C-alpha angles and dihedrals in degrees: 000000000000122000109213130190109212105207106198101182138174104231133178126234110247096005094116096162094046093046092049091049091053092046094050090051091049091047090053091050092050091047092051088053090057097256119166090204137013114211123205130192129269114291089358094160095054098029122236131303099015091175113183093356080088089066090066108089090209092058096069090045091053091047090054091050088051090051090054089060090055091047090052089054094050124101132163088329103080123216127218105205129183120219143137112267126195118227136187122303095020095301118151123200134201095227146171119216125206113216129185140152092015097306144085106256099188149308138256116202125209110252103190117051118198115224105174138086109359093348123099101164096137087062089073114005134076116216117249132204132230106268109159148011123227119228104215116177087342096307121118103232124193114204120210133172125229107281090037090078093051096061120091110227090008139121098312093054090046090053093051092044086054093054109278115155096188134023124220114196116189116199150186095190113166122221125255131156109286094012097124092057090047092052092049091051091052094046093049091049090053093047090051087061102038102031097212132106121271124212108203113193118188137189122244130205143054125295115177106295095353128082121191116211102199106208091153113193144209116200123187129221091279094052095253118143107242097171137015130180121223127279120256093353138095117254141166105210122189115206134171109224126189118214122239141174111183100130129115093253098045112130094351098116136063112299114256125224114265125223113201109222104162142345124238113276114271089235119034111237123237108272116259119243114265105268118249110238115232117248112261116257124237111243094249091050094051092046090051091048089051091053092049095049094043092050094047093049096044091053100042099036088055092053101258129127104184138043136196127213129192106233117207099169089253130122098253097057090039092056093045092051091048092051090048093051090051091046101046107013124263094268090065097052121084118193116203119201111199108177124184133193087278097053114109122231091241091055091059092042092050092050091049091049090051091053090050093047093049095039092234128139115265119200121191113211112164115210098207096103091054092040091053091047093051092048090053093044093051098038096098094044092049096041115134095019124103116247117260144132095336091061093043093050093055087076100060089043090055089050090052090054090051093050093046092047091054091045092051093046098048103027095249130148119234118231115204121217107209120128131215094260091058092044092049094057099028095249095158139082115256109235087008125073089354092060117103146082106271132020106211099185101027091120095046118096116227095251089051090052089062091046092051092047092051091046092052090051090050094051090048091051090227141060102277086162105048115251091233089062089058095044103048125084113259117256137172089212094215095131135020115297093352121170129184088237089065089070103023139039112261109282090243086066099030100052099057093048096044090046091052090053096044106033099023099039088223121167127228090252094051092051094047091047087053091059103266119144110271097219092046093049095048092046095049092043091055092047092051092049098050096044096069093100090060094047092051089060096046122111120255116274141186115286112218103148126069088250119035126170111269122037093009093056116032111181127169116251094213099056134142098178112117114179091201091070089061098046 
């Protein structure tokens, strides 16, 4: 029996000293709980993803020096610690070190490097190969890193074929909807082949666009979950795990070298109680938790305390303000109401009601003086041309100036309020409502915005977001009686088609063949294609779907390819 301390921590990219301090404290806590080994996430020392910090030769050296501090703090309780490690000939490895008794006992190097979606590991790392097992408290432990467990016939099966009785898999696996089920499917498929338990340790916390959900796991030889850490929260979880090796590949490969780390304890400890598994989260609840954690970490890890949000009285800005209040506390959220001549009375009233419900500050700064001044200033240049989008878009650009002025004056960070539907089809004003530092709901489709808002009201037991906000038709209020549906298909029609283009990579022909309306599909497809230049200039936002705009979907701005012409 091996007692493991799963150290699910929220670490910061590049904060080597801070990360080491947290890890040493967690190691001490696990050791006090009788753990034989404390296991930390992938690249825990550096934080994940370190991106082009890895191109700096000094960075790997500093990470190694940080590891030596952890090693010096280790005793009988071993530590499995992720970090980048330099090799010969300029090679760099995504590695996990095993430390015990004040020293570094050995390294495991990641064999399978992901290079898709948000992952760019082949840009910096060289793949390793399984070389050794670590005998911890008498158990032969094979150490793998994230993608290694996803590959059929890969490193994990090689470790078990070489004699491993238990697999440790250290991860920095970002959240997306449905990801927990996907992980469980992969782990169970691997266990069906190798027949030994897997300890899956994940990172938690926000890092730029990514948010890591934690939910570290222990699965037994039958693929049953025997322990699971919490979602979107730090936790040090102690679990007793029995070794096993009943799979079809066990012991059928060349024996791997063994590095002795520790002997079994002289006196077996009293068994720990069987952990209680956390209740599963509803999808809307886990998405909301992801938004809250990502927003909190982006703000605080970048040295800010307060944020400001432009409040229009609409559902998007209302949801963003609510997330921000939950993430930071209402006293750190500043709502700014900036009505124009086209703003309805109920929009201002709804925004004021939201501020009161959330307990956040609400500042009213009308933009009419600036709007009038811009109209006068541009009158000669625009003379003889009918009014249109240029005049309308002056208003959101004025609002952006107001928000940035407040942010500069008071040291706040501006949260933008655009959703994925708007981003997909370019329904935003460049340098206007798209201007800001962090886009909280940029990966949330418009229909999902309503679902999240209603769910948050339900969990609060009252209408934090006023019911009228949820009932009225969405409008940018840049001209008299304007509705979003004047410029776009209804979101009930738009979202499924845009989602099929963006997340499903469907073509016009495929969607039409599937029964979608031809005119709708061609229209939405064109809008998605031509809006890339706006998306490229948008602030980072929380990724919650398997394919968000940005790293997940990298399209050229200058691009004449139109798939519809070939269908």
